[in-house]
N, C-alpha and C positions, 0 to 999 in steps of 0.2 A: 780627367777624373784631378781634383787638387791635392795637393799634398799635403800631409797631417805635419804638423811639427810641434811644438808644446801643448801639453795637456792641463788643463784645470779643472778637478773635480769638486761637484758640490751635490749638494740635495735639494730637491725640489723646494722646499722652505726657506730657501739660504738663499745667499748671493755668492756668487763664486769668487775664491781669494786670488787673486792675480799674481800668475808667476812672471807673465812676462806681459808688457804693455805692448800696445800695436801701435804704430806712427801712422797718423791719419795726414792726406795731404793739408798742406797750408790752405786756411781757407780762402784767403787772395790768390792763390796759385791758380790761373783760369788755365793756364796752359803748360806743357813740358812737365806735367805730372809724374809724378812717382820716379824721378827722372836717375835717382839713385840705386833704382833695384832694375835701369834699363839695360840689357841683354843683347841686341841686336838693331842696328839701323839702316836706313833708306833714306835716298834723299832725290826728288824731284825737282828739278829747277828749270823753271819756264823765264820766259822774258821780264814777266810782270809780277810772278807766283810762284814761291816756293813752297814745296811740301816736303815734311818731313816723316818719317814712320818708325816707329820704335817697340818692342817686345818689354814688357815688362811683369813682374808678380807681384802680385797685391795681397798683405797679410791680413786677414780677418777673421773671426771666430765663425764657428760652426756648432750648433748642438747636437750631441750624440750620445742617445740611449746605449749605454755598453751591451754587448752580448750578453744575456744570461741574466741581467740583472733583476728580470723578472721570475727567476726560475723558484725561487721562495715566496712570490707575492701571491696576493689574493686580494680582493675589495676591498678589504680593511687598511693594507699598507703600501695599496698604489701611490697613495701622494707622497710618500717617502722614498719611491723609485729615484735612485742615483743617477745624475747625468754628468758628460763632461762639457767641458768647450775646448775644443781643439783648435789650436791659432793653424790656421791652412793656408798656403799660397798658392793665390788662385792667377791665371795666366790673364794677360790682358794686351790689349793692342793700341796703340796711341797714334795717331793722324793728325799733324798739325799742319797749317796753311798759314801765310804770311806774304806781305810784297816782298819779292826779291830785293829790294833797296835796303831792306835791314837785315840781309843774310848775315853780315859780317858781326852784327850785336847779338844774334840769336846761337851763332858758333862761338862767340864768346862766352854766352852764358854757358852751352854744353861743355867748353872748355873747363870752365870754372868749377861746374858741378861732378864732371864725370873726370875729366885728366887729371884734374887734382885728386881726387881720389884714386885714381888706378883702375877706374870702373869699366870702360870703354870695351875693355877686352875682345876687341877685333882687330885684324891688319887691312881687312877691304870693307868698303861699303858701297852697296848697291847703290850704283845712280842711273839715273835715266834725266830726259829732258834735253832740249839745248844748252842750257846753262850748266849740264854735267862737264861742258867743257870747257866754257869760258871761266868755272870757278874751281876748277879742278886743282889748282894749286895754292887756291886761299883755304880748299878744304883739308887740302894735306899740311900746310903749315897750321892754321889752329888746332887740327884733331889728330896730326899725326898718322891717319890712314889716307892710304889710296882708294880712292874713285873708280869702281868697276864698273862699266860702261855696259847699260842693258838696252837692247832694243824697245824704242818708244811703244811701237805697235803691240808687242808682245806683252808689254807692261799694261798698257791699257785694256787690252783683251781679259788679261788677269785678274785685274782690278775690278772690272765691270761683272763678271762674273761671281766674284768673291761677293761684293755687295749683294746683287741680286739673290745670290741663294741665301744670305746669312741677314740682310736688314729688312726685317718688314716695312712692307710700304716703301720702299726707295727709289720705284717708278713711278710718274704722275703725268698725267697730261696737263694742260694749260690751256683755260681760256680766258680771257680777260673781262668778257660780256657776260662770264657766270660768277656767281657767288656760292662758295668760295672760288677764286682763278684756280686754286690746284685741286686736282681728283686723284688722290694716291690709289694705285691698285692692290688689289688684294693679292697675297701669294696664290701662285699655282703649282699645279705638280709637276710640269713642263717649262723651262728654260729656251731650250734650244729647239731649231734654228731662229735666229734674229738678225737685223743689220745694224751695225753700228757707225755711225758718222760721225768722224771727228772733224770737227772744223775748228783748225789753229789759222796758219797763216794760208793755208790753203785746205783742202777737203779731202780726207780720205774716206771711203766708203768698203767696209768689211765687211762680209757674211761669215758669221760664225756658227759653226755647226755642232763644236761640243768645246771641252774643256783644253783640248789639245789642238783643234783642229779648226783653222780659219784661213781666208784668203782676202785679200785685196782684189775686189772685182771693179773697183773705178775710182773715180776723184773728179775735181775740178781745181782748176787754179784759183779760181773766184772764192775767195773765202775771205777771213777775217783782216789779213794782210792787204787784200785789195780795199775792203770797208775803212781802213786805217787809213790807207796810202793817199787812196782819191777824195777821204774827207778831209784829210788835212789840206790838200790841193783846194779843193773846193771851198773850205768854209775858214782856212786857217787855225782850227781847232789843234790844240797842243798835244791831245793824248787821246788815247782810246775810251777811257771812260768819260772825256769831255764831250766826244761826241757823241755817247750815248745818251746823256744830258741832252745834250743840244735836239737828238732824234725825238727824245720825250716829249720837248716842246714844242716841234712844228706840226706842221698841216701837210702833208705829203701831196695834196690834191691840187696845191697851188703851183706845183711843179709836175706833177704826173700827169698823164692824160689818161682820161678815163673813157668808158665804152660811151658814157651818156654826152661826153665831150664830142664826140664824133656823129652817134645816133640819136643824140636827144633824149636820151633814155635806152630802156633794155635791149639788146638786140634779140628779140623773143626767137627766130628761125635758128639761130645757135645756141640758145637757152644760155646766153651772157648778160648778166645783171648789169645795170647801167652803173656802179660803185668799182666793177672790176677795171684794175689796172691796165689801158690797152697798150700805153707806151710808157715806160720810166722815164722819166725828164724830159715828155716829148712837149709839153707846154713851154719848157725853157725857150727854146730857139726864136718863139713868137713874144718874149714877155722882156720889159724892163728890170734891171737888176734889183729895182725899187719895189717890183713886185712880189717880191720872194724873200724869205730871208734865210740866214745860215740853219736855222733849226729846220726849216724845211727842205732845205738841200739836205741834211743829213739823216731823215728822215725817209726821204724820197730814197737816198742812197741804201739805207738800211733793208727797205723793203726790198729793193732790186736784188740785193745780195741774196737773202733770205729765200726770195721767191726762186730765184736761179738753184740755190742748195735744194729747197724742199722740191722742188720738179724732177731734178736728177737724182735724189735719192729715191723718189716716188718710182721712177721709171724704172730704177735697179730693184726694189722691192718687189714691183709688180713682175719683172722679168723673171726673178727666182722666186716667186710665190711665196714670199713673206709677210706677215701680217705685220710685224710690230718692227720698229725703227727706233734704237736709243740714239738720240745725240749728246754729243760732249763737245769740250775742248772750249779754249778761251772765248771765242767768239759768242757763245750762249751765256754760259757762266749762270744760268738762270736769271738771266736779265728779263723782265716781263714782256718789253715790246721784242725781243728778239725771239724768244721762244712762240708769243702770237704769230708773227709774221710765217715764221718756220710751221708752226701746227695748222695755218690757215692754208699754206700751199700745198702740203700733205693731203690733208682734207678736199681740198678742192680737186686735185688733180688723180688722187685715187677714186674720188666719188663715194668718200667715208669707207672704203674697203681695208686703209693701212692705218695704224695708228701711232701717230708721232708723241715719241715718250722720251720723258726728260730723268735725270737721276738726283735724288737730293744731294749727292756727296762727290757729285760728277769731279769736282777739282781733286778730287783724293786718288781717282784711278791710277795713275802713272807712278805714284808711290806706295800705294797697295801692292799692284806688280811687281814691282823692283823689290819692295819688301818681302813679299811671297818667294820671290826667285833666289834669297839670301837665306832662306830659312828653311832648306828643305829638311834638315837634321831636327826641326821642332815640328815638324809634321802638322803644322798650321792648316792647310788645307784639306786634311782626313778629319776635322773636328766641324763642330757647328759654333754660331758664335752670334751672340745677341747684343746689340747697342746698348750701352751705358745710358740712359737718359740723364742722370745725374751729372755726368761727366763731359757731353757733348754740348756742341753749342747749336746744332740745328741749323736754320737758315739765318739766325739772328749773329751773323758775322759783324757784328759791331767792334768800334773802337773800345778798345779795355786798358783800365790802367794799371801799365806796367811799369811804373815809375821806381816802384821798389827794386826791379832790377835793371830795369833799361832806361837809359836818358830821354826815352821816345815811348810815345803812347801809339800804339802797333795795333792795326787792324788786322785780327786774327779769326780764324775758323777752327774748330777741332773736335776730335770725334774719339771717342773708346769704344772698345769692343771688347765684351768679356766672352771668354770661352764657356761654352755650355756643359753640364755635366755630363751628358748623352749627346752622340750625335742624334740629330731629330730629323725627320723626314713628314711626307704629308700622309694625312689619316687615310688610311687603304678604303675604309668604308663610306666616305665620302662620294654624293652622286658626281659623275663624271658629265652631267649633262647640264648642271645648274653651277654656276661663278661660286666659289666660297668666299664668303665675307665673314671674317670672325664676329664684327660688331654690328649690335641692332641699329644706335643710332651715332650719324656722325655728327659732334657738337658743334664742328666747323659751319656746317650748315643751318644748323638752327640757333640762334643767337640766344633767344630763351632757354633752351636747353643748356649751352654753355653757361649762361649766366648762373643757372640754380646749381648746377654740379658742381662749378669751380666753388660755387660761394658754401656749398656743402661740407665740399673737401675742407676747405680752409676753417671751416667751422669745427671739422673733427680733429685738427690739428692738438690742440690743448691736451684733449683725451690720450690721444697717439703719444707724444710729449711723456703725458704723465706715467702712461704703459710702461714705455721705453725706459724711464727713470727707474721705477719700480722694479724693473725686471734686472737691475744691475745696482742696487741700492746702496751695496759696500761696494763698489768699483771705483776706485779714483777715477773723476773727469767724466764721469757719466752723466752728471747735469748740464756740464758747459757741451757735450755734444750732440744730446737732445736738443737742447736749444740752437745749437748752429744747423742740427736737422731741420728744426722747425723754420729758421730763418730761410734756410736754401729752399726749401717746399714753399714758402709764400713767396718768394722772389719769382718761382717758376711759376706758380699758377697767376700771379699777375702778367709775366710775361704772356702765357698761354690763350689769357682772356683778352689781350691786345691782338697777337699774332697765334690764333689757333692752329696754324697749319707749321709752325716750326719744327715737328717732329713726327710729320705725316699728320693723318686724319688725326681730330681730337676724338678723343673716346672716354667712355667711364674705364674701360679695361684700361687705355694709356695712362689716364689719370692715378689708378690704383697702383700699375706697375712702377709709375715714378716715385709713389711714396714706398712702396715696398724698396726700391733701388736705394733711393736715399736713408734706409733705414739700416740697410746692409753695408751703404759707404761710410757710416758713421759709427758702423759696427755693433749694431743692435740686431743681432741675425733672426731672434725668436722672442719678441715682447711679450707673446703670450702663451708661451711654453708650461709656465705654472699653473696659467688659468686652464690650457688643456688638459694637465694632468689630473687637474681636481676633477674636471665634469667627467673626465673619464673614468676614473673614481667612483662617483656618483650614479653615473649611467649603470657600469657594473653591479653596483648593487642592487638596481633594478630589474636587471636582464631579465633573471629568472621567472619573477612576477609578469614580466611582460610576455616571455615565452608561454606560460602559464595561460594567460587570459586568451592568447591566441589558438592554443592547442585546445581549448572549450567550446571554438566555435565551427561552425560547420564549413565546408571547404570555400562556399562563394563568399560568405559572411567574411572568412581569414583572408580571402584575397583583398576585399574592403577595406577590413581593417590595417591589411599591411599598408598600403598605399595611403591612408590615412597618418599612421606612424611615419612613415617617410616623410611628410609633409609637415606635422609636426615636431620633430626632428628638425626639420630644415629652419623650423622659427630661430633658434640657438646660435646667430649667428654677430658675432661682436662688431662687426662692419657694418650692421646698420643701426641707426641711431634710435629708431623707433625700439627695438629690442633690446639696444644695451642699457636704455632708460630701464626698460623693466626688468632687465637682469641686475640692475645696480639699484632697484628700487627697496623699499622698506617689506613689501609684500613678498611672500614665497612664490617662485615662478617656477612651475617644473613641467614635467611632459604633458600632464594632464592640463595644465591651466593653458598649454601653449594649444593645445589638441581644440580646448573651449575659444581660442582667439580665431581660429581659421575661418575664413568663408564658408557658410553653409551652401550646399548645391540647389541648382546648376552654380558652378566654380564660372570664373572667368573664362578659363579655356578647360572644355570637360568632355575628355574622351573616357572617362572611365568605364561606361558601359560597353564600348569598343573593346577595350583594354580586357575587360571582363569574359567577353565573348571570344577574342584572342585564345586565354586562358583555357578556355575547354578543348582545345585544338592540339595537335603535336607539342610536346616541350619544345622549347628551342635548344639546340643544339649547344652553343654556348654564348654568354652575356658577357658584353663590355661594359664595365659600370664604372662612370666616373662620380666619385664621391666628393663630397663639400666639406663640413664642418666635423671638428672632432668630439667627442662626448655624448651629449643625449642623441645628436643626430646621427653619427656613424651607428653606437652602439645598440640605441634602441628603436632607430628609424633604417636604418640601411641593412645592418646584420639579420634582423628578422627576416626581410623580404628576400634577404641571399639565401638563409636556411630553406627558405621556402623551394626556392630555384632548385637548389640543390637536392632534395628529397624527391623533385620531380625527374631527378636526373639529368640536368643539365648541367654543365661548367661553367665557372664564373671567373672572371679576370676583373680582379677589384685594381682599379686605377686611382693612385691619388698623387699629391705632388711631390717633385722632387726636392723641391726647398720651401721652408716655413712661408706663410703668406697669413696675414691676420692669424685668426683661431682654424685655419684649414689644416685637414689632416695631412700629413705627409708617410711617406713609406717608410721612413724610418722609425717613426710611431706607430703604424698601423703593424708591421709585422708583428711585435713583442705584447702588442694588443690582443692580435688575434688569438695568439697562444695561450693568453689568459680566457679568451671568452671560448676557447678550444675545450678548457679542463673544466668549463659548464655546461658545453654543449656538443655530446657525440656528432651529431651530423658535420658543426663545423670542424670539429678535430680529423674526423675521417675524412674529410673531403681534403681538408690540409695534406694528411698521411698520402692519399692516393693521388694528389697532384690533380685534383678536381677544381681545386680553388686556389685560384693563382693570385697571390698580391703583386702588383708591379708599380714603378716608377714611371710617370709620363713625360719625365725630363721638362718641366715648368714649375714655376715659382710664382705663380698669380691667382691672386683668387678669381679670376677668369678662366676660358681656356680656348686657346688658338688651336686648332685641330691641322693648321698647316706647319704646325712645329711641336713634333709628337715624337717621342723616344722611337728611334730606329729599332731599339731592342723589343719593343713594345707591340711596334709594328708587325715586326716577324712573328711575335708569339700571336696575334689578332690573326693575321694569316696561316699561321700552322693551324691554328685550332678551329678557322671555319667558323668566326663569328657570326650570328646571324641575327642579334640585337643588342644596338646599343641604349643604355640606359645614363642620362645627364642629368645632374642635379644640382639643383642649388641656382638661387638667383644670379649669381656673377657667370656661372657655367651655362643655364639655360633661358637667361633673359637678357641682361648684359652682352653675352655671347652666346650665338648659336641658336637663337630664337627662330631664326629662318634659314637655319641650315638644313638642306636636304641629303638625305643619305638613301644608298643601294640598299639597305637593310631596313628591317623594322627600326623603329627607335621609340623609345620613351622619354619624354622631358617631365620633369618635376620640380615644382619651385614654389616658393612662398614668397608674394609681392611685399617685402618689408619697409618700401619707400612710398611716402604718401604722394610725391609729385610723380612717380613712375608708375604709380598705381593709377591716379588720375586720367595721365597720358594714354595709359593701355585702356581706360574705361573701367577702372574698379576702385578698390579701397585698399588701405593698410589692410595687410594677410589675406588678399584676394590670391586664389590658387591658380597655378596653371599647371594641368595636367593634360599634357598632350603625346595622345599615342598616334602616330605617324606608320603609312604603309608605302613602300617604293611602289611607284605608278605599275608596275607589272602586276605586283601582288593585288593592287585594287581592280585590275581588268580579269582576274582569274575570278 
């Protein structure tokens, strides 16, 4: 949870009177951000790279609707509901890596910004890596703190476990013959056991069985040090990176003896392809020095080392019946050719039964582990964390302009992680038989889709910027912050158009999340709050009329109209350009107008008849309903359907975002709104009083829905209530994400497609309808 500080009170039609300004990170401060609020440090010093970790708290505003603010409210005055801006302190983890040769400059920077202000506040710093011994005195002299050494393997495993649990799409496979070369794994419910192969100077192979249990089951002395040492002797290269560059340029076939060099083709009897290496360096004995080059030798050596490591790791994995091997260490460093060679060896020797995996942030493992060992009192491992795209460099670890602080330009990588509001876990109703991936389309694989969506979001930035400024019209500095936010987003979109795998799979969800994170980073917590409250007020005034219409219908006609109502309500989505144009246009656009825009049946995906047949059977025990937008969507679309479920004896869990995103409903907004609706509808009020209508937060802050990261409290409630139906509403939650998701219970996916390009891709038009009722295989067989 975040700690609240100063409160700023305002009415919905005004702007806040600022009582405390919020200091944002310097726009050019690419790393060591928020250093003045740093509380704990750890350091991992290797021969070539140094990694520093620290914990800080970040100040930002949160919109809060005070408890009881609606007690005297009705549909005439909800537009005047007061709310507060709370200034909160949110925990953040920072991880920075840079070349060890710049360690003195970086320590000088920390000394200047912390020691000079008396802020470092610790006598010891957790340290790991071989350099923690070499640079121990330098750290003591510069910072006045003593490095406390931690076991390197312990730190690596702690770091790996932390990243795999908390960073979506942390692990990936690599194949340079595939486009894109990187394939990021969707998160799964099971982490252990796995094999961790750390390739430094030598190689350690560790079997990891749980958070606390692991053992070193093997290794080899043929590792990164072998490649470097032999490479230097054979090629005269001066450094490790120079050897890698040579290997990229070389042709190993000029040095290595292949199967076809011996058998003039494939060795069919043994199933050996002709291009398989039969003998590393096998041709060298019969060639003159002019027949091959230093790059050829470097590439042959790289393949020799990688094949050896891959075969040994594969044998250990097969011996211990492990299907996943994670690789890390200086030898790899996410270098394409090295990952390709290791992957080829694993797949070849295991006959594709073992999966070679790499980590996006493998360079931070030791620093993360050392940090976790030094922060037990902060209970860091008990919480869930998420990557802050706005403050992380991804794979883009380029040379940064640090001249405003350092005399040198330093190649730096950085990762920031924010603590989630609630511990999160894997949604319990997902099918265990089908791998879950939240996203429908991987934009990294589809150039046309990537070009369209990045262009689409770039085109929406002017409207987002205007909305952000309007939300804090009288707040000093809001225009400057909004423009800085826009610039950062434009830069990020341009980067992603060139390097779509920089932050994992590029998807519509990740682009939307990047926008939301940047808005929060520049202190615009909820730009659509006023809009949402106004739409809630309008919808409440129409609520009685909607119920009267529904109650005048027969049971079957009412069930049809209820689905039409949810779909019509779902049109009201400010995140869709087509809808925003209608809502901002001169003509009145309300609930009936939205209904008229909808595709006529048969819909693009039309399971309505099967859904109606299902309703003739026994009522569902408990429905888990993931809602989308505020206003008309929630009040006139979702709540009448919820009322019908309650009247039929079902229990309902209403799930809304924990934090704002676009005009989506949040839990903090939903609870007082339900009390207002309860004053107009006895069924809703009685169900809330009896505990049959249960509003709950999802733990998410996105316009989409990632069911691998759901609030643990919500998971426990769903399991306790025995939920037997899941309803997912909205384009972001049911189309951009979860369209292909399979469940072990019944599921109803309802959405209106409000984007022309997406509609065309799916075979429809704007305002096409998806009404997908799906049953588990076991139900269908019955």
